[in-house]
C-alpha positions in Angstrom: -2.3 -25.8 6.3 1.3 -24.7 5.7 2.2 -24.3 2.1 5.0 -22.7 0.0 2.6 -20.0 -1.1 1.5 -19.1 2.4 5.1 -18.8 3.6 6.1 -16.6 0.7 3.0 -14.5 1.2 3.8 -14.1 4.9 7.2 -12.7 3.9 5.5 -10.3 1.5 3.1 -9.2 4.2 5.9 -8.7 6.7 7.7 -6.5 4.2 4.6 -4.5 3.4 3.7 -4.1 7.1 7.1 -2.4 7.6 6.8 -0.2 4.5 9.3 -2.3 2.5 9.4 -4.3 -0.7 10.6 -7.9 -0.4 14.0 -6.9 -1.8 14.1 -4.0 0.7 13.3 -6.4 3.5 16.1 -8.8 2.4 18.5 -5.9 2.2 17.6 -4.7 5.7 18.2 -8.2 7.0 21.6 -8.3 5.5 20.6 -10.8 2.8 21.1 -10.7 -1.0 18.4 -8.3 -2.3 17.1 -11.0 -4.7 16.6 -13.6 -1.9 12.8 -13.2 -2.0 12.4 -12.4 -5.7 9.7 -14.4 -7.6 12.4 -16.2 -9.6 13.8 -17.6 -6.3 10.5 -19.1 -5.3 10.6 -21.9 -7.8 13.3 -24.3 -8.9 14.5 -24.6 -12.5 12.3 -27.6 -12.9 9.2 -25.7 -11.7 9.0 -27.1 -8.2 8.2 -24.6 -5.5 11.0 -23.7 -3.1 10.9 -23.0 0.6 12.7 -20.0 2.0 15.5 -21.0 4.3 14.9 -20.8 8.1 18.0 -18.7 8.3 16.5 -16.0 6.0 13.3 -16.1 8.0 15.2 -15.7 11.3 17.1 -12.7 9.9 14.0 -10.9 8.6 12.3 -11.4 12.0 15.3 -10.0 13.7 15.6 -7.1 11.3 12.0 -6.1 11.8 11.7 -7.0 15.5 8.8 -9.3 14.7 8.3 -12.5 16.8 7.9 -15.9 15.3 4.3 -16.0 16.6 3.6 -12.8 14.7 5.0 -14.4 11.6 2.7 -17.3 12.1 -0.2 -14.8 12.3 0.9 -13.6 8.9 0.8 -17.1 7.6 -2.7 -17.6 8.9 -4.1 -14.2 7.8 -6.8 -14.7 5.2 -5.6 -13.8 1.7 -8.9 -12.7 0.3 -8.7 -11.7 -3.3 -10.7 -8.8 -4.8 -14.3 -9.7 -4.4 -17.0 -9.4 -7.0 -19.8 -9.0 -4.5 -22.5 -7.1 -6.4 -23.6 -6.1 -9.9 -22.4 -2.6 -9.3 -18.8 -3.7 -10.0 -17.6 -4.4 -13.5 -16.0 -7.7 -14.5 -12.6 -6.0 -14.9 -12.7 -5.2 -11.1 -11.2 -8.8 -10.7 -7.6 -7.6 -10.9 -4.8 -9.6 -9.3 -4.3 -7.5 -6.2 -1.9 -8.4 -3.4 -3.4 -10.7 -0.8 -5.4 -9.5 2.2 -6.9 -6.4 0.4 -10.5 -5.2 0.2 -11.9 -3.0 -2.6 -13.5 0.3 -1.8 -16.7 1.1 -3.6 -15.9 2.3 -7.1 -18.4 5.2 -7.2 -16.8 8.6 -7.2 -17.1 10.6 -4.0 -19.4 13.6 -4.7 -17.0 16.0 -2.9 -13.8 15.1 -4.7 -14.9 13.5 -7.9 -11.8 11.3 -7.8 -12.2 8.5 -5.3 -14.7 6.8 -3.1 -14.2 8.3 0.4 -12.7 5.3 2.2 -11.6 7.2 5.3 -8.1 6.0 5.9 -6.4 6.7 9.2 -4.1 9.7 9.4 -0.3 9.2 9.3 0.5 12.7 10.5 1.3 14.3 13.8 -1.9 16.3 13.7 -4.9 15.5 15.8 -7.5 14.8 13.1 -10.4 12.4 13.0 -10.6 10.1 9.9 -14.0 8.3 9.6 -14.3 4.6 9.0 -10.6 3.9 9.1 -9.8 0.5 7.6 -7.8 -2.0 9.5 -5.4 -2.8 6.7 -4.4 -2.1 3.1 -7.3 -1.1 0.9 -7.7 -0.9 -2.9 -9.5 2.0 -4.5 -10.5 2.6 -8.1 -9.8 6.0 -9.6 -12.8 7.7 -11.2 -12.2 10.4 -13.9 -9.0 11.9 -15.3 -8.3 14.6 -12.8 -5.4 12.6 -11.3 -3.4 12.5 -14.6 -0.5 12.0 -15.1 -0.2 9.8 -12.0 -3.4 7.7 -12.4 -6.0 7.3 -15.1 -9.7 6.6 -14.9 -10.1 2.9 -14.0 -6.7 2.5 -12.4 -6.7 0.7 -9.0 -4.4 2.0 -6.3 -3.6 0.3 -3.0 -3.1 2.6 0.1 -1.4 1.2 3.1 -2.3 2.8 6.5 0.9 1.4 8.1 3.6 1.9 5.4 6.4 4.4 6.3 6.5 7.3 3.9 9.8 8.4 2.4 10.9 11.2 0.0 9.8 10.2 -3.5 7.0 7.9 -2.5 3.6 8.4 -4.1 1.0 9.3 -1.5 -2.7 10.0 -1.3 -3.8 13.0 0.8 -7.2 13.9 2.0 -7.7 17.6 2.8 -10.2 18.8 5.3 -12.4 20.2 2.5 -12.9 16.7 1.2 -10.4 17.0 -1.7 -8.3 13.9 -2.4 -4.9 14.3 -4.1 -2.3 11.9 -5.4 1.2 13.4 -5.3 4.8 12.6 -4.7 6.0 13.1 -1.1 8.9 15.5 -0.5 9.2 16.1 3.2 7.3 17.0 6.3 8.2 19.7 8.8 6.6 20.3 12.2 3.9 22.5 10.6 3.6 21.5 7.0 3.7 18.6 4.5 5.4 19.2 1.2 4.4 17.3 -2.0 4.6 17.8 -5.8 2.8 16.4 -8.8 4.6 14.7 -11.8 3.6 17.4 -14.2 6.6 18.9 -16.1 8.1 21.8 -14.2 5.7 21.2 -11.3 6.7 23.1 -8.2 6.6 21.7 -4.7 3.4 22.7 -2.9 2.8 22.5 0.9 -0.2 22.2 3.2 -0.5 23.3 6.8 -1.3 20.6 9.3 -4.9 21.8 9.9 -5.6 21.6 6.2 -4.8 17.8 6.0 -7.0 15.0 7.4 -4.6 12.2 6.5 -1.8 11.2 4.2 -1.0 7.6 3.3 1.5 5.9 1.0 0.4 4.3 -2.3 2.1 0.9 -2.3 0.6 -0.6 -5.5 -1.2 0.4 -8.7 -2.7 -1.5 -11.6 -1.0 0.6 -14.2 
């Protein structure tokens, strides 16, 4: 059934699928950047607003998406974070963006940081990533080794499809099983360059064969 929430959520999903925020999507479509802001989704009297057909038409044109693809986004299930077993704490029920699943919260024995969810590579290198998810996935950080970016208990959302730009926070899996959260700098034909947020941190780089995959972090529960 069509609802205000489902239409706005579809717009958010379209933005995320193209590596954009809702304001970035509006800007790309030539609209006011605030067009899809939460404040624009309700009237002053509290009634929900519909986005205009003109704005929907423009974002479809800007992204190259068809109307049928937009309808698919409307109908995609918006599952919230499940509490499926007693191995998850009550505070796992965080308000994550729709359509996400939560990876197991146990630390991976190799890295000690994250459960090994096996996301698909976003590199040009021929690597095999196990158990690749079909969409955005949430992971709980275990331990304090990822400070200052993320603390123990934080939840981060990794998008397999989001475009990575300079300054984006990314998660990398190295071929030795290490998982790193860094800030993306650039990628050359042979290496990927990243840095941490530690004061005076230098840019570090990894050769293609050292990296299984790199994916953009699009949301965190900080």
